[in-house]
C-alpha positions in Angstrom: -91.7 181.6 -135.7 -92.6 177.9 -136.2 -93.8 176.8 -139.6 -95.8 173.6 -139.6 -96.2 171.6 -142.7 -94.2 174.0 -144.9 -92.0 171.5 -146.5 -90.1 174.0 -148.7 -89.4 176.2 -145.7 -88.2 173.2 -143.6 -85.9 171.9 -146.4 -84.5 175.4 -146.9 -83.8 175.9 -143.2 -82.2 172.5 -142.6 -80.1 172.4 -145.7 -76.5 172.8 -144.7 -74.8 175.9 -146.1 -71.9 175.0 -148.3 -69.9 178.1 -147.4 -69.2 180.1 -144.3 -67.7 183.6 -144.7 -65.8 184.6 -141.6 -64.8 188.1 -140.5 -61.7 189.6 -142.1 -58.9 190.5 -139.8 -57.6 193.0 -139.0 -60.7 195.2 -139.7 -60.1 198.1 -140.1 -57.1 197.2 -142.2 -54.1 199.4 -143.0 -51.7 197.5 -145.3 -53.3 194.1 -145.5 -56.1 191.9 -144.3 -56.9 188.2 -144.2 -60.3 186.9 -145.3 -61.1 183.4 -144.0 -63.9 181.2 -145.3 -65.0 177.6 -145.2 -66.3 175.5 -148.1 -68.3 172.4 -147.0 -68.9 170.8 -150.4 -66.3 169.5 -152.9 -66.4 171.0 -156.4 -67.9 174.3 -155.3 -67.4 177.3 -157.6 -66.2 180.1 -155.5 -65.7 183.8 -156.3 -64.3 186.1 -153.6 -64.2 189.8 -154.6 -63.8 193.2 -153.1 -66.4 195.8 -154.2 -66.9 199.5 -153.5 -70.2 200.6 -152.0 -71.5 201.4 -155.5 -71.2 197.7 -156.3 -68.2 198.0 -158.7 -65.7 195.2 -158.4 -62.3 196.4 -157.2 -60.3 193.2 -157.0 -61.1 189.4 -157.3 -59.1 187.2 -155.0 -60.5 183.8 -155.9 -62.4 182.6 -159.0 -62.6 178.9 -159.5 -63.5 175.5 -158.2 -62.5 174.6 -154.6 -62.9 171.4 -152.6 -64.2 171.4 -149.0 -61.9 172.9 -146.5 -60.8 176.1 -144.7 -59.2 178.8 -146.8 -57.6 182.2 -146.0 -56.9 184.8 -148.6 -54.8 187.9 -148.0 -55.6 191.2 -149.6 -53.1 194.1 -149.7 -55.8 196.8 -150.1 -54.9 197.4 -153.8 -57.2 197.3 -156.8 -56.7 194.7 -159.5 -54.6 197.3 -161.4 -52.3 197.6 -158.3 -53.5 201.0 -157.3 -53.5 202.0 -153.6 -57.1 202.6 -152.5 -58.0 205.7 -150.4 -59.4 205.1 -146.9 -63.0 204.1 -147.2 -65.5 201.3 -146.5 -65.6 198.5 -149.0 -67.5 195.2 -149.2 -66.1 191.7 -149.6 -68.4 189.2 -151.3 -68.2 185.5 -151.4 -70.4 184.0 -154.1 -70.6 180.3 -154.5 -72.5 177.8 -156.6 -72.7 174.0 -156.5 -75.1 171.6 -158.1 -76.5 170.6 -154.7 -77.2 173.9 -153.1 -77.4 176.4 -155.9 -76.0 179.9 -155.8 -75.3 181.7 -152.5 -73.8 185.2 -151.9 -72.6 186.6 -148.6 -71.4 190.2 -148.1 -69.4 191.8 -145.3 -68.0 195.2 -144.7 -64.3 196.1 -144.5 -62.8 199.4 -143.5 -59.6 200.6 -145.1 -58.0 202.9 -142.5 -55.9 205.9 -143.5 
């Protein structure tokens, strides 16, 4: 709906997102998948991790400062210990923070095929 005079709402809605998480491909994955995302602000702190549906981190692919640009990270379906994971549904989460836009978190599902 329309919000008239709600300044906080208007500012929130028109503020450009500083990250866009795209769909992993292939999904379902067998041996590997690629996770693309775009960062729109320089000096954005980025963490890209894989989680099980209980919310436990399985593997962290990115953890650090990135400048604006398009990135693709490949995941081989293994845990951070190098263990093969059984077929299941997992989540990949991109969490970002920058001084201008605060903290954002986006989750998507990923299927590990047998």
